[in-house]
ROKOL-601352 format. One record per residue (C-alpha): residue in one letter; z, x, y; residue number from 1. Coordinates in nm, 4 decimals, always signed. Last residue first. Example, Ala and Ser with C-alpha at 12.3 -4.5 7.8 and 13.67 -1.06 7.14 Angstrom:
// ROKOL-601352
{type: s; Z: +0.7140; X: +1.3670; Y: -0.1060; seq: 2}
{type: a; Z: +0.7800; X: +1.2300; Y: -0.4500; seq: 1}
// end
This chain:
// ROKOL-601352
{type: x; Z: +2.2844; X: -2.1807; Y: -3.8958; seq: 195}
{type: x; Z: +2.5586; X: -1.9733; Y: -4.0564; seq: 194}
{type: x; Z: +2.5123; X: -2.1036; Y: -4.4110; seq: 193}
{type: x; Z: +2.2049; X: -1.8949; Y: -4.4843; seq: 192}
{type: x; Z: +2.1874; X: -1.5969; Y: -4.2505; seq: 191}
{type: x; Z: +1.9194; X: -1.6464; Y: -3.9835; seq: 190}
{type: x; Z: +2.1733; X: -1.7463; Y: -3.7165; seq: 189}
{type: x; Z: +2.3503; X: -1.4169; Y: -3.7807; seq: 188}
{type: x; Z: +2.0570; X: -1.2210; Y: -3.6401; seq: 187}
{type: x; Z: +2.2012; X: -1.2089; Y: -3.2880; seq: 186}
{type: x; Z: +2.5277; X: -1.0534; Y: -3.4094; seq: 185}
{type: x; Z: +2.5065; X: -0.7232; Y: -3.5939; seq: 184}
{type: x; Z: +2.3714; X: -0.5801; Y: -3.2683; seq: 183}
{type: x; Z: +2.4426; X: -0.7932; Y: -2.9615; seq: 182}
{type: x; Z: +2.1561; X: -0.9091; Y: -2.7448; seq: 181}
{type: x; Z: +1.8448; X: -0.8069; Y: -2.5524; seq: 180}
{type: x; Z: +1.9990; X: -0.5712; Y: -2.2943; seq: 179}
{type: x; Z: +1.7599; X: -0.4730; Y: -2.0158; seq: 178}
{type: x; Z: +1.5104; X: -0.1892; Y: -1.9919; seq: 177}
{type: x; Z: +1.5509; X: +0.1703; Y: -2.1067; seq: 176}
{type: x; Z: +1.3509; X: +0.3588; Y: -1.8485; seq: 175}
{type: x; Z: +1.0189; X: +0.5152; Y: -1.9316; seq: 174}
{type: x; Z: +0.8505; X: +0.8542; Y: -1.9390; seq: 173}
{type: x; Z: +0.4840; X: +0.8993; Y: -2.0273; seq: 172}
{type: x; Z: +0.2717; X: +1.1163; Y: -2.2556; seq: 171}
{type: x; Z: +0.0004; X: +0.8534; Y: -2.3050; seq: 170}
{type: x; Z: +0.1274; X: +0.7686; Y: -2.6509; seq: 169}
{type: x; Z: +0.4055; X: +1.0209; Y: -2.7125; seq: 168}
{type: x; Z: +0.6332; X: +0.7826; Y: -2.5226; seq: 167}
{type: x; Z: +0.9485; X: +0.9358; Y: -2.3786; seq: 166}
{type: x; Z: +1.2746; X: +0.7678; Y: -2.2815; seq: 165}
{type: x; Z: +1.5168; X: +0.8615; Y: -2.0025; seq: 164}
{type: x; Z: +1.8658; X: +0.7263; Y: -2.0364; seq: 163}
{type: x; Z: +2.0053; X: +0.4799; Y: -1.7797; seq: 162}
{type: x; Z: +2.3643; X: +0.6046; Y: -1.8357; seq: 161}
{type: x; Z: +2.5120; X: +0.2971; Y: -1.6645; seq: 160}
{type: x; Z: +2.3052; X: +0.0424; Y: -1.8594; seq: 159}
{type: x; Z: +2.3573; X: +0.2489; Y: -2.1760; seq: 158}
{type: x; Z: +2.7391; X: +0.2230; Y: -2.1445; seq: 157}
{type: x; Z: +2.8909; X: +0.5396; Y: -2.2921; seq: 156}
{type: x; Z: +3.2187; X: +0.4657; Y: -2.4698; seq: 155}
{type: x; Z: +3.5648; X: +0.3819; Y: -2.3324; seq: 154}
{type: x; Z: +3.5526; X: +0.0168; Y: -2.4368; seq: 153}
{type: x; Z: +3.5034; X: -0.1062; Y: -2.0776; seq: 152}
{type: x; Z: +3.1967; X: +0.1080; Y: -2.0307; seq: 151}
{type: x; Z: +3.1816; X: +0.4759; Y: -1.9397; seq: 150}
{type: x; Z: +2.8930; X: +0.5966; Y: -1.7242; seq: 149}
{type: x; Z: +3.1004; X: +0.6715; Y: -1.4101; seq: 148}
{type: x; Z: +3.3257; X: +0.8909; Y: -1.6266; seq: 147}
{type: x; Z: +3.0337; X: +1.1134; Y: -1.7220; seq: 146}
{type: x; Z: +3.0236; X: +1.1360; Y: -2.1020; seq: 145}
{type: x; Z: +3.1060; X: +1.4453; Y: -2.3091; seq: 144}
{type: x; Z: +3.0630; X: +1.4406; Y: -2.6850; seq: 143}
{type: x; Z: +3.2378; X: +1.7049; Y: -2.8954; seq: 142}
{type: x; Z: +3.1927; X: +1.8676; Y: -3.2369; seq: 141}
{type: x; Z: +2.8620; X: +1.7008; Y: -3.3237; seq: 140}
{type: x; Z: +2.7369; X: +1.8556; Y: -3.6472; seq: 139}
{type: x; Z: +2.3892; X: +1.9885; Y: -3.5800; seq: 138}
{type: x; Z: +2.0907; X: +1.9366; Y: -3.8053; seq: 137}
{type: x; Z: +1.8000; X: +2.1629; Y: -3.7164; seq: 136}
{type: x; Z: +1.4482; X: +2.0537; Y: -3.8111; seq: 135}
{type: x; Z: +1.1734; X: +2.3153; Y: -3.7996; seq: 134}
{type: x; Z: +0.8386; X: +2.1963; Y: -3.6709; seq: 133}
{type: x; Z: +0.4675; X: +2.2455; Y: -3.7521; seq: 132}
{type: x; Z: +0.5516; X: +2.2196; Y: -4.1217; seq: 131}
{type: x; Z: +0.8921; X: +2.0861; Y: -4.2221; seq: 130}
{type: x; Z: +1.1318; X: +2.3799; Y: -4.2626; seq: 129}
{type: x; Z: +1.4801; X: +2.2262; Y: -4.2831; seq: 128}
{type: x; Z: +1.7904; X: +2.3827; Y: -4.1315; seq: 127}
{type: x; Z: +2.1396; X: +2.2490; Y: -4.1990; seq: 126}
{type: x; Z: +2.4914; X: +2.2661; Y: -4.0574; seq: 125}
{type: x; Z: +2.4134; X: +2.3956; Y: -3.7072; seq: 124}
{type: x; Z: +2.7079; X: +2.3490; Y: -3.4691; seq: 123}
{type: x; Z: +2.6752; X: +2.0923; Y: -3.1922; seq: 122}
{type: x; Z: +2.8225; X: +2.0189; Y: -2.8485; seq: 121}
{type: x; Z: +2.7026; X: +1.6858; Y: -2.7126; seq: 120}
{type: x; Z: +2.6263; X: +1.6107; Y: -2.3477; seq: 119}
{type: x; Z: +2.5876; X: +1.2706; Y: -2.1843; seq: 118}
{type: x; Z: +2.5522; X: +1.1835; Y: -1.8128; seq: 117}
{type: x; Z: +2.3471; X: +1.4897; Y: -1.7124; seq: 116}
{type: x; Z: +2.4592; X: +1.6759; Y: -1.3976; seq: 115}
{type: x; Z: +2.6908; X: +1.9284; Y: -1.5644; seq: 114}
{type: x; Z: +2.4352; X: +2.0453; Y: -1.8221; seq: 113}
{type: x; Z: +2.6338; X: +2.1959; Y: -2.1133; seq: 112}
{type: x; Z: +2.5548; X: +2.5536; Y: -2.2130; seq: 111}
{type: x; Z: +2.5984; X: +2.6963; Y: -2.5654; seq: 110}
{type: x; Z: +2.8704; X: +2.8956; Y: -2.7404; seq: 109}
{type: x; Z: +3.0323; X: +2.5960; Y: -2.9058; seq: 108}
{type: x; Z: +3.3584; X: +2.4001; Y: -2.8777; seq: 107}
{type: x; Z: +3.4388; X: +2.4182; Y: -2.5054; seq: 106}
{type: x; Z: +3.0746; X: +2.4426; Y: -2.4052; seq: 105}
{type: x; Z: +2.9885; X: +2.6965; Y: -2.1388; seq: 104}
{type: x; Z: +2.9218; X: +2.5386; Y: -1.8032; seq: 103}
{type: x; Z: +2.5904; X: +2.4597; Y: -1.6448; seq: 102}
{type: x; Z: +2.4329; X: +2.3738; Y: -1.3146; seq: 101}
{type: x; Z: +2.0979; X: +2.2119; Y: -1.2458; seq: 100}
{type: x; Z: +1.8656; X: +2.2538; Y: -0.9461; seq: 99}
{type: x; Z: +1.5556; X: +2.2658; Y: -1.1673; seq: 98}
{type: x; Z: +1.4722; X: +2.6267; Y: -1.0712; seq: 97}
{type: x; Z: +1.8318; X: +2.7455; Y: -1.1095; seq: 96}
{type: x; Z: +1.8843; X: +2.5838; Y: -1.4514; seq: 95}
{type: x; Z: +1.5367; X: +2.6727; Y: -1.5740; seq: 94}
{type: x; Z: +1.5742; X: +3.0447; Y: -1.5102; seq: 93}
{type: x; Z: +1.2094; X: +3.1260; Y: -1.5779; seq: 92}
{type: x; Z: +1.0396; X: +3.4046; Y: -1.7794; seq: 91}
{type: x; Z: +1.1579; X: +3.3653; Y: -2.1384; seq: 90}
{type: x; Z: +1.2932; X: +3.0225; Y: -2.0488; seq: 89}
{type: x; Z: +0.9381; X: +2.8965; Y: -2.0727; seq: 88}
{type: x; Z: +0.7900; X: +2.6419; Y: -1.8341; seq: 87}
{type: x; Z: +0.6670; X: +2.2832; Y: -1.8658; seq: 86}
{type: x; Z: +0.9426; X: +2.1314; Y: -2.0789; seq: 85}
{type: x; Z: +1.2191; X: +2.2221; Y: -1.8323; seq: 84}
{type: x; Z: +1.0094; X: +2.0691; Y: -1.5540; seq: 83}
{type: x; Z: +1.0029; X: +1.7333; Y: -1.7352; seq: 82}
{type: x; Z: +1.3827; X: +1.7166; Y: -1.7518; seq: 81}
{type: x; Z: +1.4195; X: +1.8207; Y: -1.3863; seq: 80}
{type: x; Z: +1.1651; X: +1.5607; Y: -1.2760; seq: 79}
{type: x; Z: +1.3174; X: +1.2849; Y: -1.4932; seq: 78}
{type: x; Z: +1.6732; X: +1.3289; Y: -1.3611; seq: 77}
{type: x; Z: +1.6908; X: +0.9838; Y: -1.1968; seq: 76}
{type: x; Z: +1.6049; X: +0.8230; Y: -1.5309; seq: 75}
{type: x; Z: +1.9170; X: +0.9749; Y: -1.6850; seq: 74}
{type: x; Z: +1.9264; X: +1.2991; Y: -1.8785; seq: 73}
{type: x; Z: +2.0827; X: +1.3381; Y: -2.2255; seq: 72}
{type: x; Z: +2.2035; X: +1.6893; Y: -2.3098; seq: 71}
{type: x; Z: +2.2119; X: +1.8074; Y: -2.6712; seq: 70}
{type: x; Z: +2.4019; X: +2.1344; Y: -2.7018; seq: 69}
{type: x; Z: +2.3386; X: +2.4263; Y: -2.9352; seq: 68}
{type: x; Z: +2.5022; X: +2.6419; Y: -3.2020; seq: 67}
{type: x; Z: +2.3793; X: +2.8611; Y: -3.4894; seq: 66}
{type: x; Z: +2.3905; X: +3.1569; Y: -3.2442; seq: 65}
{type: x; Z: +2.0880; X: +3.3587; Y: -3.3621; seq: 64}
{type: x; Z: +1.8864; X: +3.0817; Y: -3.5285; seq: 63}
{type: x; Z: +1.9535; X: +2.8573; Y: -3.2283; seq: 62}
{type: x; Z: +1.8455; X: +3.1286; Y: -2.9833; seq: 61}
{type: x; Z: +1.5304; X: +3.2023; Y: -3.1844; seq: 60}
{type: x; Z: +1.4181; X: +2.8369; Y: -3.1683; seq: 59}
{type: x; Z: +1.5085; X: +2.8042; Y: -2.7997; seq: 58}
{type: x; Z: +1.2256; X: +3.0383; Y: -2.6973; seq: 57}
{type: x; Z: +0.9783; X: +2.8079; Y: -2.8692; seq: 56}
{type: x; Z: +0.7285; X: +2.9851; Y: -3.0991; seq: 55}
{type: x; Z: +0.8868; X: +2.8272; Y: -3.4110; seq: 54}
{type: x; Z: +0.8285; X: +2.4644; Y: -3.3127; seq: 53}
{type: x; Z: +1.1435; X: +2.2628; Y: -3.2638; seq: 52}
{type: x; Z: +1.3019; X: +1.9567; Y: -3.4210; seq: 51}
{type: x; Z: +1.6452; X: +1.8244; Y: -3.3272; seq: 50}
{type: x; Z: +1.8838; X: +1.6388; Y: -3.5530; seq: 49}
{type: x; Z: +2.2203; X: +1.4878; Y: -3.4646; seq: 48}
{type: x; Z: +2.5387; X: +1.4759; Y: -3.6670; seq: 47}
{type: x; Z: +2.8696; X: +1.2912; Y: -3.6954; seq: 46}
{type: x; Z: +3.0108; X: +1.4049; Y: -4.0286; seq: 45}
{type: x; Z: +3.0152; X: +1.1321; Y: -4.1356; seq: 44}
{type: x; Z: +2.7750; X: +0.9252; Y: -3.9229; seq: 43}
{type: x; Z: +2.4490; X: +1.1083; Y: -3.9944; seq: 42}
{type: x; Z: +2.0991; X: +1.1512; Y: -3.8466; seq: 41}
{type: x; Z: +2.1337; X: +1.0767; Y: -3.4743; seq: 40}
{type: x; Z: +1.8137; X: +1.1649; Y: -3.2919; seq: 39}
{type: x; Z: +1.5726; X: +1.4237; Y: -3.1554; seq: 38}
{type: x; Z: +1.1985; X: +1.4868; Y: -3.1612; seq: 37}
{type: x; Z: +1.1530; X: +1.4288; Y: -2.7871; seq: 36}
{type: x; Z: +1.2751; X: +1.7666; Y: -2.6693; seq: 35}
{type: x; Z: +1.3008; X: +1.9494; Y: -2.3364; seq: 34}
{type: x; Z: +1.4325; X: +2.3016; Y: -2.3970; seq: 33}
{type: x; Z: +1.7090; X: +2.4388; Y: -2.1762; seq: 32}
{type: x; Z: +1.8205; X: +2.8004; Y: -2.1347; seq: 31}
{type: x; Z: +2.1304; X: +2.9991; Y: -2.0516; seq: 30}
{type: x; Z: +2.1084; X: +3.3823; Y: -2.0542; seq: 29}
{type: x; Z: +2.3735; X: +3.5374; Y: -2.2811; seq: 28}
{type: x; Z: +2.1686; X: +3.8422; Y: -2.3867; seq: 27}
{type: x; Z: +2.0923; X: +3.7050; Y: -2.7332; seq: 26}
{type: x; Z: +1.9815; X: +3.3758; Y: -2.5768; seq: 25}
{type: x; Z: +2.2230; X: +3.1012; Y: -2.4757; seq: 24}
{type: x; Z: +2.1289; X: +2.7484; Y: -2.5752; seq: 23}
{type: x; Z: +2.0961; X: +2.3958; Y: -2.4344; seq: 22}
{type: x; Z: +1.8689; X: +2.1348; Y: -2.5893; seq: 21}
{type: x; Z: +1.7392; X: +1.8788; Y: -2.3436; seq: 20}
{type: x; Z: +1.7040; X: +1.5222; Y: -2.4596; seq: 19}
{type: x; Z: +1.4498; X: +1.2430; Y: -2.4496; seq: 18}
{type: x; Z: +1.4897; X: +0.9451; Y: -2.6799; seq: 17}
{type: x; Z: +1.1683; X: +0.8285; Y: -2.8445; seq: 16}
{type: x; Z: +0.9544; X: +0.5319; Y: -2.7436; seq: 15}
{type: x; Z: +0.7493; X: +0.4383; Y: -2.9334; seq: 14}
{type: x; Z: +0.7213; X: +0.6048; Y: -3.2680; seq: 13}
{type: x; Z: +0.3651; X: +0.7276; Y: -3.2202; seq: 12}
{type: x; Z: +0.3919; X: +1.0203; Y: -3.4586; seq: 11}
{type: x; Z: +0.0678; X: +0.8941; Y: -3.6129; seq: 10}
{type: x; Z: -0.0857; X: +0.8967; Y: -3.9588; seq: 9}
{type: x; Z: -0.3788; X: +0.6722; Y: -3.8705; seq: 8}
{type: x; Z: -0.4188; X: +0.3994; Y: -3.6089; seq: 7}
{type: x; Z: -0.4259; X: +0.1250; Y: -3.8740; seq: 6}
{type: x; Z: -0.4834; X: -0.2008; Y: -3.6861; seq: 5}
{type: x; Z: -0.2605; X: -0.5074; Y: -3.7093; seq: 4}
{type: x; Z: -0.3311; X: -0.8796; Y: -3.6818; seq: 3}
{type: x; Z: -0.3688; X: -0.9375; Y: -4.0557; seq: 2}
{type: x; Z: -0.3001; X: -0.6381; Y: -4.2764; seq: 1}
// end
């Protein structure tokens, strides 16, 4: 292929969203797992997928409770988000150590991070064994957005949320950048008859 180089079978989708999965363990202790393999996977029902390796502390909690939260940090919360991926909830209270607070979800038995601008409460509707990771599909039962991150239409405004992004190439965090144009709009000039 002209002008491109095959870098092999790579997971280098660049960048990926960064999220923290919230769970309670069997004893009720809250925990957070920093994840990059996460994303929307269905519109009806609204659903998100997360992928975890089996040894992760959060893996057992999700299997036990069949519920979790997806918490989206902003750029200013990068240190707390990174910290939660560096230590295990088996031995560390990540909420206390990262300076975060939690409340129990209103629709699921899992913690919501108060400081993060977006939090989704999810119930497991499917589990898929993939290989190194297990994919959990969670139906989104509620989405909480900080009021100061709501746009004029009542939805989350990405420029106000300033979500944290992760690049598996170089293991780096990034900000979102500026708006390029309207989806389902800027390509209209390429449709025959609309030029």
